MDTraj code that builds the backbone (N, CA, C; nanometers):
import mdtraj as md
import numpy as np

residues = "UNK UNK UNK UNK UNK UNK UNK UNK UNK UNK UNK UNK UNK UNK UNK UNK UNK UNK UNK UNK UNK UNK UNK UNK UNK UNK UNK UNK UNK UNK UNK UNK UNK UNK UNK UNK UNK UNK UNK UNK UNK UNK UNK UNK UNK UNK UNK UNK UNK UNK UNK UNK UNK UNK UNK UNK UNK UNK UNK UNK UNK UNK UNK UNK UNK UNK UNK UNK UNK".split()
xyz = np.array([
    [12.7213, 7.2370, 9.9831],
    [12.5941, 7.2459, 9.9828],
    [12.5994, 7.3909, 9.9128],
    [12.5030, 7.4005, 9.8015],
    [12.4414, 7.5238, 9.7386],
    [12.3376, 7.5759, 9.8092],
    [12.3274, 7.6995, 9.8039],
    [12.1903, 7.7716, 9.8208],
    [12.1044, 7.7945, 9.7515],
    [11.9631, 7.7832, 9.7764],
    [11.8790, 7.8121, 9.6611],
    [11.8565, 7.9496, 9.6281],
    [11.7964, 7.9672, 9.5206],
    [11.7610, 8.1291, 9.4772],
    [11.6634, 8.1531, 9.5792],
    [11.6863, 8.2944, 9.6094],
    [11.5973, 8.3483, 9.6626],
    [11.4390, 8.3623, 9.5987],
    [11.3420, 8.3369, 9.6561],
    [11.2199, 8.3386, 9.5635],
    [11.1355, 8.4885, 9.5726],
    [11.2121, 8.5522, 9.6131],
    [11.1252, 8.7152, 9.6465],
    [11.1372, 8.7433, 9.4797],
    [11.0182, 8.8428, 9.4474],
    [11.0146, 8.9105, 9.3238],
    [10.9074, 9.0164, 9.3276],
    [10.9305, 9.1343, 9.2683],
    [10.8114, 9.2314, 9.2514],
    [10.7485, 9.2607, 9.0817],
    [10.6756, 9.3097, 9.0776],
    [10.5882, 9.3265, 8.9479],
    [10.6087, 9.4785, 8.8820],
    [10.7085, 9.4999, 8.8071],
    [10.7468, 9.6609, 8.7777],
    [10.6432, 9.7014, 8.6841],
    [10.5866, 9.6196, 8.5956],
    [10.4818, 9.6610, 8.5108],
    [10.3918, 9.5356, 8.5006],
    [10.2553, 9.5464, 8.4516],
    [10.2114, 9.4227, 8.4070],
    [10.2835, 9.3171, 8.3167],
    [10.2761, 9.2102, 8.3737],
    [10.3600, 9.0782, 8.3060],
    [10.5041, 9.1223, 8.3177],
    [10.5773, 9.1815, 8.3832],
    [10.7212, 9.2307, 8.4154],
    [10.7584, 9.1889, 8.5599],
    [10.8286, 9.0984, 8.5878],
    [10.8593, 9.0676, 8.7086],
    [10.9849, 9.0748, 8.7134],
    [11.0581, 9.1158, 8.8571],
    [11.1746, 9.1570, 8.8492],
    [11.2284, 9.0323, 8.9825],
    [11.3024, 8.9246, 8.9826],
    [11.3402, 8.8469, 9.0763],
    [11.4884, 8.8656, 9.1755],
    [11.4575, 8.8555, 9.2745],
    [11.5905, 8.8655, 9.3390],
    [11.6775, 8.8042, 9.2935],
    [11.8371, 8.8535, 9.2653],
    [11.9416, 8.7955, 9.2339],
    [12.0377, 8.7211, 9.3732],
    [12.0129, 8.7396, 9.4557],
    [12.0676, 8.7030, 9.5912],
    [12.0298, 8.5601, 9.5912],
    [12.0872, 8.4740, 9.6518],
    [12.1048, 8.3699, 9.7048],
    [12.0085, 8.3293, 9.8386],
    [11.9021, 8.2531, 9.8632],
    [11.8228, 8.2308, 9.9820],
    [11.9399, 8.2423, 10.1211],
    [11.8639, 8.3076, 10.2135],
    [11.9829, 8.3034, 10.3251],
    [12.0373, 8.4653, 10.3442],
    [12.0298, 8.5523, 10.2448],
    [12.0814, 8.6772, 10.2414],
    [11.9974, 8.7659, 10.3514],
    [12.0361, 8.8178, 10.4373],
    [11.9647, 8.9479, 10.5584],
    [11.8321, 8.9136, 10.5909],
    [11.8129, 8.8060, 10.6186],
    [11.6745, 8.7845, 10.6720],
    [11.6314, 8.9037, 10.7897],
    [11.7182, 8.9441, 10.8392],
    [11.6396, 9.0306, 10.9444],
    [11.6709, 9.1628, 10.8715],
    [11.7124, 9.2120, 10.7854],
    [11.6703, 9.3025, 10.7113],
    [11.5992, 9.2980, 10.5847],
    [11.5540, 9.1694, 10.5557],
    [11.4497, 9.1691, 10.4289],
    [11.4928, 9.2505, 10.3446],
    [11.5852, 9.2429, 10.2833],
    [11.6213, 9.3421, 10.1685],
    [11.6717, 9.2501, 10.0401],
    [11.6250, 9.2944, 9.9417],
    [11.6141, 9.2277, 9.7878],
    [11.6712, 9.2997, 9.6892],
    [11.7169, 9.2493, 9.6076],
    [11.8034, 9.3249, 9.4997],
    [11.7869, 9.2329, 9.3629],
    [11.7178, 9.3183, 9.2734],
    [11.7089, 9.2333, 9.1055],
    [11.7709, 9.3435, 8.9993],
    [11.7858, 9.2672, 8.8778],
    [11.8351, 9.3739, 8.7787],
    [11.7342, 9.3839, 8.6730],
    [11.7231, 9.5279, 8.5963],
    [11.6187, 9.5154, 8.5247],
    [11.6978, 9.6286, 8.3781],
    [11.6399, 9.5849, 8.2739],
    [11.7241, 9.7171, 8.1763],
    [11.6020, 9.8027, 8.1545],
    [11.6525, 9.9114, 8.1496],
    [11.5894, 10.0408, 8.1317],
    [11.6496, 10.0912, 8.0257],
    [11.5352, 10.1732, 7.9408],
    [11.5584, 10.2493, 7.8478],
    [11.5639, 10.4109, 7.8840],
    [11.6315, 10.4513, 7.8253],
    [11.7007, 10.6239, 7.8578],
    [11.6039, 10.6986, 7.7555],
    [11.5687, 10.8442, 7.8148],
    [11.4651, 10.8900, 7.7075],
    [11.5607, 10.9394, 7.5733],
    [11.7058, 10.9209, 7.5308],
    [11.7653, 10.9173, 7.4201],
    [11.7988, 10.7773, 7.3407],
    [11.6995, 10.6803, 7.4228],
    [11.6726, 10.5448, 7.3703],
    [11.8084, 10.4457, 7.3644],
    [11.9208, 10.5164, 7.4502],
    [12.0094, 10.3949, 7.4873],
    [11.9285, 10.3159, 7.6211],
    [12.0044, 10.1853, 7.6098],
    [11.9533, 10.0840, 7.7188],
    [12.0534, 10.0611, 7.8102],
    [12.0145, 10.0356, 7.8960],
    [12.1217, 10.0304, 8.0480],
    [12.0702, 9.9220, 8.1398],
    [12.1670, 9.8766, 8.2322],
    [12.1025, 9.7603, 8.3196],
    [12.0919, 9.8882, 8.4538],
    [11.9831, 9.8557, 8.5013],
    [11.9587, 9.9157, 8.6671],
    [11.9146, 9.7957, 8.7545],
    [11.9749, 9.8647, 8.8832],
    [11.9507, 9.7513, 9.0140],
    [11.8109, 9.8179, 9.0649],
    [11.7135, 9.7191, 9.1025],
    [11.6330, 9.7579, 9.2183],
    [11.6171, 9.6952, 9.3492],
    [11.6081, 9.7749, 9.4769],
    [11.6322, 9.7240, 9.5802],
    [11.5111, 9.7481, 9.6259],
    [11.4470, 9.6526, 9.7243],
    [11.3084, 9.6398, 9.7700],
    [11.3086, 9.5948, 9.9008],
    [11.2186, 9.6066, 9.9973],
    [11.1623, 9.5347, 10.1075],
    [11.0574, 9.4798, 10.1359],
    [10.9904, 9.3946, 10.1793],
    [10.8629, 9.3338, 10.1891],
    [10.8406, 9.3900, 10.3215],
    [10.8780, 9.4568, 10.4039],
    [10.8511, 9.5135, 10.5487],
    [10.8494, 9.6545, 10.5430],
    [10.8013, 9.7474, 10.6001],
    [10.7679, 9.9065, 10.5876],
    [10.9246, 9.9578, 10.6659],
    [10.9396, 10.0429, 10.5614],
    [11.0751, 10.1193, 10.5617],
    [11.0310, 10.2370, 10.6195],
    [11.0863, 10.2779, 10.7082],
    [11.0971, 10.4475, 10.7477],
    [11.0815, 10.5468, 10.5913],
    [10.9948, 10.6329, 10.5940],
    [11.0106, 10.7376, 10.4622],
    [10.9265, 10.6493, 10.3373],
    [10.8439, 10.5503, 10.3364],
    [10.8223, 10.4722, 10.2387],
    [10.6984, 10.5163, 10.1801],
    [10.6198, 10.6279, 10.3133],
    [10.5085, 10.7039, 10.2317],
    [10.5285, 10.8254, 10.1664],
    [10.6676, 10.8980, 10.1949],
    [10.7251, 11.0064, 10.1486],
    [10.7513, 10.9500, 10.0088],
    [10.8462, 10.8442, 10.0142],
    [10.9042, 10.7952, 9.8677],
    [10.7570, 10.8044, 9.7896],
    [10.6784, 10.6962, 9.7952],
    [10.5503, 10.6833, 9.7360],
    [10.4797, 10.8310, 9.6634],
    [10.4763, 10.9113, 9.7694],
    [10.4273, 11.0666, 9.7520],
    [10.4868, 11.1187, 9.6181],
    [10.6194, 11.1055, 9.6396],
    [10.7174, 11.1851, 9.5537],
    [10.7374, 11.0995, 9.4122],
    [10.6815, 10.9734, 9.4235],
    [10.6804, 10.9099, 9.2793],
    [10.5937, 10.9040, 9.1858],
    [10.4968, 10.9800, 9.2219],
    [10.3821, 10.9979, 9.1398],
    [10.4027, 11.0832, 9.0320],
])
top = md.Topology()
chain = top.add_chain()
for i, resn in enumerate(residues, 1):
    res = top.add_residue(resn, chain, resSeq=i)
    for name in ("N", "CA", "C"):
        top.add_atom(name, md.element.get_by_symbol(name[0]), res)
traj = md.Trajectory(xyz[None], top)
């Protein structure tokens, strides 16, 4: 029996969603998700990047948000 894909996603910019690449059933206690996105470096090179997120509050979130501006 194969597990279905995780339905979690985040919107990184208008019209650009990153979907979780794990199968459903991964770490429900942790509520952690991971997805891949393409990024362009200042010199024009493109790379794959990982994005990890949680839908639950994580200690330090407010500080990270403050520093991300």
